[in-house]
Each structure stands twice: as C-alpha cells, then as structure tokens.
mmCIF file as Biopython writes it, N, C-alpha, C and O atoms, coordinates in Angstrom:
data_model
#
loop_
_atom_site.group_PDB
_atom_site.id
_atom_site.type_symbol
_atom_site.label_atom_id
_atom_site.label_alt_id
_atom_site.label_comp_id
_atom_site.label_asym_id
_atom_site.label_entity_id
_atom_site.label_seq_id
_atom_site.pdbx_PDB_ins_code
_atom_site.Cartn_x
_atom_site.Cartn_y
_atom_site.Cartn_z
_atom_site.occupancy
_atom_site.B_iso_or_equiv
_atom_site.auth_seq_id
_atom_site.auth_asym_id
_atom_site.pdbx_PDB_model_num
ATOM 1   N N  . MET A ? 1  ? 161.753 0.672   50.575 1.0 0.0 1  A 1 
ATOM 2   C CA . MET A ? 1  ? 163.514 0.778   50.338 1.0 0.0 1  A 1 
ATOM 3   C C  . MET A ? 1  ? 163.287 0.415   48.521 1.0 0.0 1  A 1 
ATOM 4   O O  . MET A ? 1  ? 162.390 -0.041  47.812 1.0 0.0 1  A 1 
ATOM 5   N N  . THR A ? 2  ? 164.817 0.980   48.324 1.0 0.0 2  A 1 
ATOM 6   C CA . THR A ? 2  ? 164.770 1.169   46.763 1.0 0.0 2  A 1 
ATOM 7   C C  . THR A ? 2  ? 165.953 -0.459  46.447 1.0 0.0 2  A 1 
ATOM 8   O O  . THR A ? 2  ? 166.966 -0.923  46.969 1.0 0.0 2  A 1 
ATOM 9   N N  . ILE A ? 3  ? 165.046 -0.817  45.321 1.0 0.0 3  A 1 
ATOM 10  C CA . ILE A ? 3  ? 165.865 -1.524  44.904 1.0 0.0 3  A 1 
ATOM 11  C C  . ILE A ? 3  ? 166.465 -1.408  43.425 1.0 0.0 3  A 1 
ATOM 12  O O  . ILE A ? 3  ? 165.897 -0.641  42.647 1.0 0.0 3  A 1 
ATOM 13  N N  . GLU A ? 4  ? 167.610 -2.148  42.988 1.0 0.0 4  A 1 
ATOM 14  C CA . GLU A ? 4  ? 167.993 -1.327  41.910 1.0 0.0 4  A 1 
ATOM 15  C C  . GLU A ? 4  ? 168.686 -2.540  40.825 1.0 0.0 4  A 1 
ATOM 16  O O  . GLU A ? 4  ? 169.686 -3.079  41.300 1.0 0.0 4  A 1 
ATOM 17  N N  . MET A ? 5  ? 168.406 -2.866  39.889 1.0 0.0 5  A 1 
ATOM 18  C CA . MET A ? 5  ? 168.643 -4.144  38.850 1.0 0.0 5  A 1 
ATOM 19  C C  . MET A ? 5  ? 168.794 -3.976  37.850 1.0 0.0 5  A 1 
ATOM 20  O O  . MET A ? 5  ? 168.140 -3.137  37.230 1.0 0.0 5  A 1 
ATOM 21  N N  . THR A ? 6  ? 170.130 -5.047  37.070 1.0 0.0 6  A 1 
ATOM 22  C CA . THR A ? 6  ? 170.323 -4.670  35.811 1.0 0.0 6  A 1 
ATOM 23  C C  . THR A ? 6  ? 170.035 -6.058  35.084 1.0 0.0 6  A 1 
ATOM 24  O O  . THR A ? 6  ? 170.697 -7.085  35.232 1.0 0.0 6  A 1 
ATOM 25  N N  . LEU A ? 7  ? 168.548 -5.833  33.998 1.0 0.0 7  A 1 
ATOM 26  C CA . LEU A ? 7  ? 168.109 -6.916  33.439 1.0 0.0 7  A 1 
ATOM 27  C C  . LEU A ? 7  ? 169.065 -7.161  32.313 1.0 0.0 7  A 1 
ATOM 28  O O  . LEU A ? 7  ? 169.015 -6.079  31.728 1.0 0.0 7  A 1 
ATOM 29  N N  . PRO A ? 8  ? 169.764 -7.784  31.760 1.0 0.0 8  A 1 
ATOM 30  C CA . PRO A ? 8  ? 170.635 -8.037  30.261 1.0 0.0 8  A 1 
ATOM 31  C C  . PRO A ? 8  ? 169.423 -8.413  29.010 1.0 0.0 8  A 1 
ATOM 32  O O  . PRO A ? 8  ? 169.596 -8.046  27.848 1.0 0.0 8  A 1 
ATOM 33  N N  . ASP A ? 9  ? 168.266 -9.148  29.421 1.0 0.0 9  A 1 
ATOM 34  C CA . ASP A ? 9  ? 167.707 -9.881  28.755 1.0 0.0 9  A 1 
ATOM 35  C C  . ASP A ? 9  ? 166.557 -8.530  28.160 1.0 0.0 9  A 1 
ATOM 36  O O  . ASP A ? 9  ? 166.057 -8.287  27.062 1.0 0.0 9  A 1 
ATOM 37  N N  . MET A ? 10 ? 166.500 -8.019  29.213 1.0 0.0 10 A 1 
ATOM 38  C CA . MET A ? 10 ? 165.212 -6.304  29.028 1.0 0.0 10 A 1 
ATOM 39  C C  . MET A ? 10 ? 165.466 -5.555  27.696 1.0 0.0 10 A 1 
ATOM 40  O O  . MET A ? 10 ? 165.372 -4.336  27.838 1.0 0.0 10 A 1 
ATOM 41  N N  . THR A ? 11 ? 165.713 -5.895  26.646 1.0 0.0 11 A 1 
ATOM 42  C CA . THR A ? 11 ? 166.047 -4.904  25.191 1.0 0.0 11 A 1 
ATOM 43  C C  . THR A ? 11 ? 164.800 -4.418  24.381 1.0 0.0 11 A 1 
ATOM 44  O O  . THR A ? 11 ? 165.132 -4.035  23.259 1.0 0.0 11 A 1 
ATOM 45  N N  . CYS A ? 12 ? 163.381 -4.319  24.647 1.0 0.0 12 A 1 
ATOM 46  C CA . CYS A ? 12 ? 162.596 -3.794  24.362 1.0 0.0 12 A 1 
ATOM 47  C C  . CYS A ? 12 ? 161.121 -3.310  24.800 1.0 0.0 12 A 1 
ATOM 48  O O  . CYS A ? 12 ? 160.546 -4.040  25.608 1.0 0.0 12 A 1 
ATOM 49  N N  . GLY A ? 13 ? 160.627 -2.462  24.471 1.0 0.0 13 A 1 
ATOM 50  C CA . GLY A ? 13 ? 159.359 -2.403  24.766 1.0 0.0 13 A 1 
ATOM 51  C C  . GLY A ? 13 ? 158.366 -3.794  25.587 1.0 0.0 13 A 1 
ATOM 52  O O  . GLY A ? 13 ? 157.797 -3.926  26.670 1.0 0.0 13 A 1 
ATOM 53  N N  . HIS A ? 14 ? 158.512 -4.393  24.725 1.0 0.0 14 A 1 
ATOM 54  C CA . HIS A ? 14 ? 157.459 -5.671  24.972 1.0 0.0 14 A 1 
ATOM 55  C C  . HIS A ? 14 ? 158.725 -6.212  26.010 1.0 0.0 14 A 1 
ATOM 56  O O  . HIS A ? 14 ? 158.107 -6.775  26.914 1.0 0.0 14 A 1 
ATOM 57  N N  . CYS A ? 15 ? 159.820 -6.289  26.242 1.0 0.0 15 A 1 
ATOM 58  C CA . CYS A ? 15 ? 160.269 -6.583  27.439 1.0 0.0 15 A 1 
ATOM 59  C C  . CYS A ? 15 ? 159.819 -5.403  28.548 1.0 0.0 15 A 1 
ATOM 60  O O  . CYS A ? 15 ? 158.804 -5.781  29.134 1.0 0.0 15 A 1 
ATOM 61  N N  . ALA A ? 16 ? 160.080 -4.649  28.812 1.0 0.0 16 A 1 
ATOM 62  C CA . ALA A ? 16 ? 159.655 -3.448  29.483 1.0 0.0 16 A 1 
ATOM 63  C C  . ALA A ? 16 ? 158.150 -3.762  29.630 1.0 0.0 16 A 1 
ATOM 64  O O  . ALA A ? 16 ? 158.083 -3.407  30.807 1.0 0.0 16 A 1 
ATOM 65  N N  . LYS A ? 17 ? 157.086 -4.093  29.387 1.0 0.0 17 A 1 
ATOM 66  C CA . LYS A ? 17 ? 156.058 -4.382  29.696 1.0 0.0 17 A 1 
ATOM 67  C C  . LYS A ? 17 ? 155.853 -5.660  30.194 1.0 0.0 17 A 1 
ATOM 68  O O  . LYS A ? 17 ? 154.753 -6.191  30.043 1.0 0.0 17 A 1 
ATOM 69  N N  . THR A ? 18 ? 156.899 -6.316  30.856 1.0 0.0 18 A 1 
ATOM 70  C CA . THR A ? 18 ? 156.371 -7.847  31.042 1.0 0.0 18 A 1 
ATOM 71  C C  . THR A ? 18 ? 157.182 -7.442  32.244 1.0 0.0 18 A 1 
ATOM 72  O O  . THR A ? 18 ? 156.518 -7.290  33.269 1.0 0.0 18 A 1 
ATOM 73  N N  . VAL A ? 19 ? 158.691 -7.203  32.348 1.0 0.0 19 A 1 
ATOM 74  C CA . VAL A ? 19 ? 158.683 -6.589  33.565 1.0 0.0 19 A 1 
ATOM 75  C C  . VAL A ? 19 ? 158.192 -5.889  34.431 1.0 0.0 19 A 1 
ATOM 76  O O  . VAL A ? 19 ? 158.447 -6.013  35.628 1.0 0.0 19 A 1 
ATOM 77  N N  . THR A ? 20 ? 157.244 -4.867  33.833 1.0 0.0 20 A 1 
ATOM 78  C CA . THR A ? 20 ? 156.454 -3.647  35.044 1.0 0.0 20 A 1 
ATOM 79  C C  . THR A ? 20 ? 155.198 -4.922  35.429 1.0 0.0 20 A 1 
ATOM 80  O O  . THR A ? 20 ? 154.756 -5.036  36.572 1.0 0.0 20 A 1 
ATOM 81  N N  . ALA A ? 21 ? 154.745 -5.814  34.275 1.0 0.0 21 A 1 
ATOM 82  C CA . ALA A ? 21 ? 153.411 -6.373  34.922 1.0 0.0 21 A 1 
ATOM 83  C C  . ALA A ? 21 ? 153.716 -7.609  36.165 1.0 0.0 21 A 1 
ATOM 84  O O  . ALA A ? 21 ? 152.881 -8.011  36.975 1.0 0.0 21 A 1 
ATOM 85  N N  . THR A ? 22 ? 155.472 -8.164  36.020 1.0 0.0 22 A 1 
ATOM 86  C CA . THR A ? 22 ? 155.604 -8.837  36.828 1.0 0.0 22 A 1 
ATOM 87  C C  . THR A ? 22 ? 156.684 -8.191  38.033 1.0 0.0 22 A 1 
ATOM 88  O O  . THR A ? 22 ? 156.942 -8.684  39.131 1.0 0.0 22 A 1 
ATOM 89  N N  . VAL A ? 23 ? 156.970 -7.505  37.707 1.0 0.0 23 A 1 
ATOM 90  C CA . VAL A ? 23 ? 156.989 -6.362  39.396 1.0 0.0 23 A 1 
ATOM 91  C C  . VAL A ? 23 ? 155.289 -5.815  40.100 1.0 0.0 23 A 1 
ATOM 92  O O  . VAL A ? 23 ? 155.112 -5.808  41.318 1.0 0.0 23 A 1 
ATOM 93  N N  . GLN A ? 24 ? 154.766 -5.616  39.633 1.0 0.0 24 A 1 
ATOM 94  C CA . GLN A ? 24 ? 152.976 -5.275  39.488 1.0 0.0 24 A 1 
ATOM 95  C C  . GLN A ? 24 ? 152.778 -6.731  40.415 1.0 0.0 24 A 1 
ATOM 96  O O  . GLN A ? 24 ? 152.906 -6.501  41.617 1.0 0.0 24 A 1 
ATOM 97  N N  . GLN A ? 25 ? 152.520 -8.036  40.120 1.0 0.0 25 A 1 
ATOM 98  C CA . GLN A ? 25 ? 152.338 -9.416  40.299 1.0 0.0 25 A 1 
ATOM 99  C C  . GLN A ? 25 ? 152.530 -9.386  41.843 1.0 0.0 25 A 1 
ATOM 100 O O  . GLN A ? 25 ? 151.802 -9.553  42.822 1.0 0.0 25 A 1 
ATOM 101 N N  . VAL A ? 26 ? 153.829 -9.100  41.621 1.0 0.0 26 A 1 
ATOM 102 C CA . VAL A ? 26 ? 155.000 -9.536  43.158 1.0 0.0 26 A 1 
ATOM 103 C C  . VAL A ? 26 ? 153.870 -8.169  44.202 1.0 0.0 26 A 1 
ATOM 104 O O  . VAL A ? 26 ? 153.381 -8.430  45.302 1.0 0.0 26 A 1 
ATOM 105 N N  . ASP A ? 27 ? 153.780 -7.434  43.808 1.0 0.0 27 A 1 
ATOM 106 C CA . ASP A ? 27 ? 153.856 -6.018  44.382 1.0 0.0 27 A 1 
ATOM 107 C C  . ASP A ? 27 ? 153.119 -5.333  43.570 1.0 0.0 27 A 1 
ATOM 108 O O  . ASP A ? 27 ? 153.665 -5.091  42.494 1.0 0.0 27 A 1 
ATOM 109 N N  . PRO A ? 28 ? 151.304 -4.644  43.810 1.0 0.0 28 A 1 
ATOM 110 C CA . PRO A ? 28 ? 150.215 -3.935  43.296 1.0 0.0 28 A 1 
ATOM 111 C C  . PRO A ? 28 ? 151.051 -2.536  43.565 1.0 0.0 28 A 1 
ATOM 112 O O  . PRO A ? 28 ? 151.154 -1.915  42.507 1.0 0.0 28 A 1 
ATOM 113 N N  . ALA A ? 29 ? 151.677 -1.862  44.677 1.0 0.0 29 A 1 
ATOM 114 C CA . ALA A ? 29 ? 151.824 -1.023  45.109 1.0 0.0 29 A 1 
ATOM 115 C C  . ALA A ? 29 ? 153.302 -0.351  44.766 1.0 0.0 29 A 1 
ATOM 116 O O  . ALA A ? 29 ? 153.632 0.787   45.101 1.0 0.0 29 A 1 
ATOM 117 N N  . ALA A ? 30 ? 154.148 -1.325  44.001 1.0 0.0 30 A 1 
ATOM 118 C CA . ALA A ? 30 ? 155.599 -0.657  44.185 1.0 0.0 30 A 1 
ATOM 119 C C  . ALA A ? 30 ? 155.207 0.156   42.760 1.0 0.0 30 A 1 
ATOM 120 O O  . ALA A ? 30 ? 154.160 0.233   42.117 1.0 0.0 30 A 1 
ATOM 121 N N  . ARG A ? 31 ? 156.655 0.765   42.568 1.0 0.0 31 A 1 
ATOM 122 C CA . ARG A ? 31 ? 156.501 1.529   41.634 1.0 0.0 31 A 1 
ATOM 123 C C  . ARG A ? 31 ? 157.969 1.279   41.077 1.0 0.0 31 A 1 
ATOM 124 O O  . ARG A ? 31 ? 158.788 0.725   41.810 1.0 0.0 31 A 1 
ATOM 125 N N  . LEU A ? 32 ? 158.288 1.647   39.894 1.0 0.0 32 A 1 
ATOM 126 C CA . LEU A ? 32 ? 159.074 1.503   39.025 1.0 0.0 32 A 1 
ATOM 127 C C  . LEU A ? 32 ? 159.728 2.148   37.955 1.0 0.0 32 A 1 
ATOM 128 O O  . LEU A ? 32 ? 158.843 2.503   37.177 1.0 0.0 32 A 1 
ATOM 129 N N  . THR A ? 33 ? 160.686 2.433   37.586 1.0 0.0 33 A 1 
ATOM 130 C CA . THR A ? 33 ? 161.263 3.169   36.778 1.0 0.0 33 A 1 
ATOM 131 C C  . THR A ? 33 ? 162.319 2.361   35.571 1.0 0.0 33 A 1 
ATOM 132 O O  . THR A ? 33 ? 163.542 2.226   35.525 1.0 0.0 33 A 1 
ATOM 133 N N  . ILE A ? 34 ? 161.322 1.964   34.755 1.0 0.0 34 A 1 
ATOM 134 C CA . ILE A ? 34 ? 162.915 1.327   33.482 1.0 0.0 34 A 1 
ATOM 135 C C  . ILE A ? 34 ? 163.543 2.330   32.731 1.0 0.0 34 A 1 
ATOM 136 O O  . ILE A ? 34 ? 162.852 3.263   32.322 1.0 0.0 34 A 1 
ATOM 137 N N  . ASP A ? 35 ? 165.140 2.273   32.403 1.0 0.0 35 A 1 
ATOM 138 C CA . ASP A ? 35 ? 165.664 2.383   31.554 1.0 0.0 35 A 1 
ATOM 139 C C  . ASP A ? 35 ? 165.707 1.705   30.466 1.0 0.0 35 A 1 
ATOM 140 O O  . ASP A ? 35 ? 166.927 1.653   30.315 1.0 0.0 35 A 1 
ATOM 141 N N  . LEU A ? 36 ? 165.403 1.318   29.863 1.0 0.0 36 A 1 
ATOM 142 C CA . LEU A ? 36 ? 165.598 0.579   29.138 1.0 0.0 36 A 1 
ATOM 143 C C  . LEU A ? 36 ? 167.079 0.074   27.882 1.0 0.0 36 A 1 
ATOM 144 O O  . LEU A ? 36 ? 167.265 -1.065  27.455 1.0 0.0 36 A 1 
ATOM 145 N N  . PRO A ? 37 ? 167.775 1.102   27.607 1.0 0.0 37 A 1 
ATOM 146 C CA . PRO A ? 37 ? 169.235 1.474   26.891 1.0 0.0 37 A 1 
ATOM 147 C C  . PRO A ? 37 ? 170.315 0.921   27.844 1.0 0.0 37 A 1 
ATOM 148 O O  . PRO A ? 37 ? 171.479 0.666   27.537 1.0 0.0 37 A 1 
ATOM 149 N N  . THR A ? 38 ? 169.666 0.763   29.191 1.0 0.0 38 A 1 
ATOM 150 C CA . THR A ? 38 ? 171.198 0.556   30.252 1.0 0.0 38 A 1 
ATOM 151 C C  . THR A ? 38 ? 170.669 -1.144  31.352 1.0 0.0 38 A 1 
ATOM 152 O O  . THR A ? 38 ? 171.180 -1.843  32.226 1.0 0.0 38 A 1 
ATOM 153 N N  . HIS A ? 39 ? 169.303 -1.086  30.513 1.0 0.0 39 A 1 
ATOM 154 C CA . HIS A ? 39 ? 168.906 -2.790  31.061 1.0 0.0 39 A 1 
ATOM 155 C C  . HIS A ? 39 ? 168.363 -2.444  33.258 1.0 0.0 39 A 1 
ATOM 156 O O  . HIS A ? 39 ? 168.089 -3.289  34.111 1.0 0.0 39 A 1 
ATOM 157 N N  . LYS A ? 40 ? 168.420 -1.135  33.363 1.0 0.0 40 A 1 
ATOM 158 C CA . LYS A ? 40 ? 168.133 -0.923  34.348 1.0 0.0 40 A 1 
ATOM 159 C C  . LYS A ? 40 ? 166.610 -1.052  34.670 1.0 0.0 40 A 1 
ATOM 160 O O  . LYS A ? 40 ? 165.666 -1.017  33.882 1.0 0.0 40 A 1 
ATOM 161 N N  . VAL A ? 41 ? 166.609 -1.221  36.118 1.0 0.0 41 A 1 
ATOM 162 C CA . VAL A ? 41 ? 165.123 -1.119  36.843 1.0 0.0 41 A 1 
ATOM 163 C C  . VAL A ? 41 ? 165.733 -0.585  38.372 1.0 0.0 41 A 1 
ATOM 164 O O  . VAL A ? 41 ? 166.743 -0.897  39.003 1.0 0.0 41 A 1 
ATOM 165 N N  . VAL A ? 42 ? 164.551 0.425   38.653 1.0 0.0 42 A 1 
ATOM 166 C CA . VAL A ? 42 ? 164.667 0.584   39.884 1.0 0.0 42 A 1 
ATOM 167 C C  . VAL A ? 42 ? 163.274 0.233   40.529 1.0 0.0 42 A 1 
ATOM 168 O O  . VAL A ? 42 ? 162.381 0.810   39.910 1.0 0.0 42 A 1 
ATOM 169 N N  . ILE A ? 43 ? 162.859 -0.435  41.446 1.0 0.0 43 A 1 
ATOM 170 C CA . ILE A ? 43 ? 161.715 -0.596  42.111 1.0 0.0 43 A 1 
ATOM 171 C C  . ILE A ? 43 ? 161.669 -0.097  43.804 1.0 0.0 43 A 1 
ATOM 172 O O  . ILE A ? 43 ? 162.197 -0.631  44.779 1.0 0.0 43 A 1 
ATOM 173 N N  . GLU A ? 44 ? 160.922 0.988   43.719 1.0 0.0 44 A 1 
ATOM 174 C CA . GLU A ? 44 ? 159.856 1.262   45.223 1.0 0.0 44 A 1 
ATOM 175 C C  . GLU A ? 44 ? 159.190 0.699   45.678 1.0 0.0 44 A 1 
ATOM 176 O O  . GLU A ? 44 ? 157.996 0.684   45.378 1.0 0.0 44 A 1 
ATOM 177 N N  . SER A ? 45 ? 159.954 -0.278  46.976 1.0 0.0 45 A 1 
ATOM 178 C CA . SER A ? 45 ? 158.673 -1.607  46.991 1.0 0.0 45 A 1 
ATOM 179 C C  . SER A ? 45 ? 158.993 -1.687  48.570 1.0 0.0 45 A 1 
ATOM 180 O O  . SER A ? 45 ? 160.110 -1.210  48.765 1.0 0.0 45 A 1 
ATOM 181 N N  . GLN A ? 46 ? 158.566 -1.999  49.409 1.0 0.0 46 A 1 
ATOM 182 C CA . GLN A ? 46 ? 158.816 -2.783  51.392 1.0 0.0 46 A 1 
ATOM 183 C C  . GLN A ? 46 ? 159.290 -4.009  50.741 1.0 0.0 46 A 1 
ATOM 184 O O  . GLN A ? 46 ? 160.462 -4.192  51.071 1.0 0.0 46 A 1 
ATOM 185 N N  . LEU A ? 47 ? 158.735 -5.191  49.720 1.0 0.0 47 A 1 
ATOM 186 C CA . LEU A ? 47 ? 158.972 -6.378  49.776 1.0 0.0 47 A 1 
ATOM 187 C C  . LEU A ? 47 ? 160.548 -6.780  49.479 1.0 0.0 47 A 1 
ATOM 188 O O  . LEU A ? 47 ? 160.675 -6.327  48.342 1.0 0.0 47 A 1 
ATOM 189 N N  . PRO A ? 48 ? 161.828 -7.363  49.829 1.0 0.0 48 A 1 
ATOM 190 C CA . PRO A ? 48 ? 162.676 -7.283  49.588 1.0 0.0 48 A 1 
ATOM 191 C C  . PRO A ? 48 ? 162.815 -8.162  47.957 1.0 0.0 48 A 1 
ATOM 192 O O  . PRO A ? 48 ? 161.986 -8.657  47.193 1.0 0.0 48 A 1 
ATOM 193 N N  . GLN A ? 49 ? 164.389 -8.021  47.949 1.0 0.0 49 A 1 
ATOM 194 C CA . GLN A ? 49 ? 165.022 -7.637  46.511 1.0 0.0 49 A 1 
ATOM 195 C C  . GLN A ? 49 ? 164.635 -9.423  45.841 1.0 0.0 49 A 1 
ATOM 196 O O  . GLN A ? 49 ? 164.354 -9.624  44.659 1.0 0.0 49 A 1 
ATOM 197 N N  . GLN A ? 50 ? 164.727 -10.716 47.085 1.0 0.0 50 A 1 
ATOM 198 C CA . GLN A ? 50 ? 164.870 -11.664 46.194 1.0 0.0 50 A 1 
ATOM 199 C C  . GLN A ? 50 ? 163.252 -11.910 45.890 1.0 0.0 50 A 1 
ATOM 200 O O  . GLN A ? 50 ? 163.365 -12.308 44.730 1.0 0.0 50 A 1 
ATOM 201 N N  . ALA A ? 51 ? 161.997 -11.936 46.122 1.0 0.0 51 A 1 
ATOM 202 C CA . ALA A ? 51 ? 160.850 -11.709 45.628 1.0 0.0 51 A 1 
ATOM 203 C C  . ALA A ? 51 ? 160.814 -11.587 44.136 1.0 0.0 51 A 1 
ATOM 204 O O  . ALA A ? 51 ? 160.698 -12.528 43.352 1.0 0.0 51 A 1 
ATOM 205 N N  . PHE A ? 52 ? 160.931 -10.274 43.826 1.0 0.0 52 A 1 
ATOM 206 C CA . PHE A ? 52 ? 161.218 -9.629  42.630 1.0 0.0 52 A 1 
ATOM 207 C C  . PHE A ? 52 ? 162.563 -10.553 41.774 1.0 0.0 52 A 1 
ATOM 208 O O  . PHE A ? 52 ? 162.171 -11.050 40.718 1.0 0.0 52 A 1 
ATOM 209 N N  . SER A ? 53 ? 163.400 -10.705 41.963 1.0 0.0 53 A 1 
ATOM 210 C CA . SER A ? 53 ? 164.436 -11.061 41.459 1.0 0.0 53 A 1 
ATOM 211 C C  . SER A ? 53 ? 163.663 -12.677 41.271 1.0 0.0 53 A 1 
ATOM 212 O O  . SER A ? 53 ? 163.459 -12.929 40.083 1.0 0.0 53 A 1 
ATOM 213 N N  . ALA A ? 54 ? 163.346 -13.459 41.954 1.0 0.0 54 A 1 
ATOM 214 C CA . ALA A ? 54 ? 162.852 -14.834 41.449 1.0 0.0 54 A 1 
ATOM 215 C C  . ALA A ? 54 ? 161.786 -14.736 40.251 1.0 0.0 54 A 1 
ATOM 216 O O  . ALA A ? 54 ? 161.857 -15.277 39.147 1.0 0.0 54 A 1 
ATOM 217 N N  . ALA A ? 55 ? 160.488 -13.661 40.909 1.0 0.0 55 A 1 
ATOM 218 C CA . ALA A ? 55 ? 159.950 -13.199 40.021 1.0 0.0 55 A 1 
ATOM 219 C C  . ALA A ? 55 ? 160.098 -12.960 38.501 1.0 0.0 55 A 1 
ATOM 220 O O  . ALA A ? 55 ? 159.391 -13.443 37.616 1.0 0.0 55 A 1 
ATOM 221 N N  . LEU A ? 56 ? 160.800 -12.402 38.410 1.0 0.0 56 A 1 
ATOM 222 C CA . LEU A ? 56 ? 161.426 -11.557 37.038 1.0 0.0 56 A 1 
ATOM 223 C C  . LEU A ? 56 ? 162.326 -13.144 36.562 1.0 0.0 56 A 1 
ATOM 224 O O  . LEU A ? 56 ? 161.854 -13.572 35.509 1.0 0.0 56 A 1 
ATOM 225 N N  . THR A ? 57 ? 163.547 -14.099 37.152 1.0 0.0 57 A 1 
ATOM 226 C CA . THR A ? 57 ? 164.073 -15.200 36.504 1.0 0.0 57 A 1 
ATOM 227 C C  . THR A ? 57 ? 163.148 -15.620 35.923 1.0 0.0 57 A 1 
ATOM 228 O O  . THR A ? 57 ? 163.107 -15.706 34.695 1.0 0.0 57 A 1 
ATOM 229 N N  . GLU A ? 58 ? 162.076 -16.020 36.833 1.0 0.0 58 A 1 
ATOM 230 C CA . GLU A ? 58 ? 161.217 -16.591 36.195 1.0 0.0 58 A 1 
ATOM 231 C C  . GLU A ? 58 ? 159.909 -16.374 34.543 1.0 0.0 58 A 1 
ATOM 232 O O  . GLU A ? 58 ? 159.178 -16.886 33.694 1.0 0.0 58 A 1 
ATOM 233 N N  . GLU A ? 59 ? 160.395 -15.420 35.034 1.0 0.0 59 A 1 
ATOM 234 C CA . GLU A ? 59 ? 159.760 -14.793 33.491 1.0 0.0 59 A 1 
ATOM 235 C C  . GLU A ? 59 ? 161.045 -14.517 32.178 1.0 0.0 59 A 1 
ATOM 236 O O  . GLU A ? 59 ? 160.948 -13.902 31.116 1.0 0.0 59 A 1 
ATOM 237 N N  . GLY A ? 60 ? 161.895 -15.054 32.622 1.0 0.0 60 A 1 
ATOM 238 C CA . GLY A ? 60 ? 163.079 -14.860 31.335 1.0 0.0 60 A 1 
ATOM 239 C C  . GLY A ? 60 ? 163.962 -13.195 31.854 1.0 0.0 60 A 1 
ATOM 240 O O  . GLY A ? 60 ? 164.912 -12.592 31.354 1.0 0.0 60 A 1 
ATOM 241 N N  . TYR A ? 61 ? 163.264 -12.970 32.818 1.0 0.0 61 A 1 
ATOM 242 C CA . TYR A ? 61 ? 164.385 -11.336 32.943 1.0 0.0 61 A 1 
ATOM 243 C C  . TYR A ? 61 ? 165.481 -11.966 34.012 1.0 0.0 61 A 1 
ATOM 244 O O  . TYR A ? 61 ? 165.225 -11.442 35.096 1.0 0.0 61 A 1 
ATOM 245 N N  . ALA A ? 62 ? 166.275 -12.614 34.111 1.0 0.0 62 A 1 
ATOM 246 C CA . ALA A ? 62 ? 167.201 -12.801 35.450 1.0 0.0 62 A 1 
ATOM 247 C C  . ALA A ? 62 ? 168.254 -11.812 35.369 1.0 0.0 62 A 1 
ATOM 248 O O  . ALA A ? 62 ? 169.019 -11.780 34.405 1.0 0.0 62 A 1 
ATOM 249 N N  . PRO A ? 63 ? 168.353 -10.717 36.682 1.0 0.0 63 A 1 
ATOM 250 C CA . PRO A ? 63 ? 168.850 -9.747  36.989 1.0 0.0 63 A 1 
ATOM 251 C C  . PRO A ? 63 ? 170.548 -10.365 37.109 1.0 0.0 63 A 1 
ATOM 252 O O  . PRO A ? 63 ? 170.807 -11.187 37.987 1.0 0.0 63 A 1 
ATOM 253 N N  . ALA A ? 64 ? 171.241 -10.056 36.494 1.0 0.0 64 A 1 
ATOM 254 C CA . ALA A ? 64 ? 172.890 -9.992  36.671 1.0 0.0 64 A 1 
ATOM 255 C C  . ALA A ? 64 ? 173.387 -9.408  37.644 1.0 0.0 64 A 1 
ATOM 256 O O  . ALA A ? 64 ? 174.610 -9.360  37.776 1.0 0.0 64 A 1 
#
C-alpha cells in the first residue's frame, strides 16, 4: 500500500534522516521517498498509515 503524508516540520537533511529512521523502526521492510522541498513523504508498506503517523508525531514530525 502507498501512504502519502505531508510533514510541515521536515525542513532539512537531518529531518529527512530522522523521518527515514522512524519509518524503518515501524516497518524495516518499508520503502520511502522523501521530497524535502514539498515536505512530502511517500511510504510503501503493508502497515496502516496510523502506525507511521503516531511514530512520526512522537518524533516531532506530525503529518498535516
């Protein structure tokens, strides 16, 4: 399943690394693409969006 989210607080390379690590903690098999200028993340995973939203929010990157 493809999950698309906008993370307004993801503004730099460090943020992107943190988001990547958080997604991979939730699902090590997940594939993700980050578009930093638009603050968008596309995640390919079998897990529901809520699992990623909760983990990202906890790390300070709440989806809009």
